[in-house]
N, C-alpha and C positions, 0 to 999 in steps of 0.2 A: 154562239155564246151559250154556255150552260146556265141553267137556272141558279139563282142565288136566293133561295128561300130562307126566311128567318126561322121557320119551323117546318118539319117534314113528317108526315104521317105514314107509317108502314102498313102495307096490306100484303099479307102472306097467306098461302093456302093451308099451311100447317102452323098455327100460332104457337104451338109448343116447341117447334123446331128452333135450331140455332139461328138467331137473327143476324143479318149482315150489319156491318158498322154503317152508321149514317154517313152519306157522302157530303161533299162540299164543305167540310170542316165543321159540320154541326156536331155538338157533343152528344146529343141523345135524340131518340125518336120522340115525337110529340103526338099524343093521341088526338089532339084537336087541331093539328096543323092543317092549313088550307092546301098546301102542296102535297102530292101523293107520290110515294115510292112503292112500286109494285114488284113483288117477286112472283114470277110465273110458275105455273104448275105443269110439270112434265110427267106426272104419274100415269096419265092415260093417253097422251098424245105426243106425237113427234113435233117439236116446235121449231124445226129447221125452216119452215115456211110460214109466211104471214097468216095464212088462213086459220091455222090452229091457234094463233095468238089473238086473233080478233075477238073471239068469244070471251076472253079473259080480261079485256081492257074496256073500261067504260067509254062510251061514246063521248066525243068532245062536247056535244051539246047538252049532255047531262050534268056538266060541271059549270060552276060560275065562270064568267068571262076571265080570261088570262090566268087560269089556274094551271100551274105547272104539274106535269106528270113525268115520272122517271121510271123506266123499266130496267131492272137489273139483267145482266147478261148470264147470270147463273140461275137456272130454274131448279126447283125442288123436284126430285123424283124419289120414288119409294125404293127401299132396299132393306136388307137385313141390317140389324144393329151393327154388326161388325163392318159392313160396307160403309155405313155412315161414319163410324169411328175412323176408318181409313180415308175419309174424305170423298167417298163415292156417292154422297147423298145429293149431289147436284149434277146438272148437265148444262153445257154451254148452249146458248141460244144466239144465233148469228145477229149481229147488230143490224145488218141490212133487213132482215125479216122483222125485227122489232120496229125499225123506222118506217118500213113499208106499212105495217099494221097501224101505226100512229097516223100516217097520212090518210090511209083508207078510212079511218074513224073520224077524220075531220080536224085533227090537230094541226096547228100551224107552227112555223119556226122550228121544225123538227131537226134534231141533230143528234150527235153521239160522240162519245170519247171515253177516255180513261180518266177516272177521278184521281187527281193527284194526291189526295189525302188517304184514300183507302185502296187504290189500285183496281177498283171495281170497273168493269166495262158497263157503261151506261148508255141508254138511249132516252131522249127527252123530247117533249113538245109542250105546247100551251093550248088550252081551249081557246077558241076564237072570241 
């Protein structure tokens, strides 16, 4: 079962970049939302394995109990402006790698799926 937060805070490595639409039917991002949505950074590392993702995700014990975290399947990578214009500003991160990283960091009830509202590939978990 995916999270059903009332507010979701976006964390992205390039705040000035195009933001993804909020998942789960939420109308807007909330800067003070307890739940976290994280866009991963693929500018310096290959994110096909969980090891590179671990450094970008906060440990489950650093968050309040039962805080949801959501990882987007499209990570930001650098590129020339014309590449971003053509949609080449992101790279896919395997759902299995994102879920494995969440488990390794101590998150519970880890899962994943396609958000029916936005079509985004998501992985999620809760702090214990």
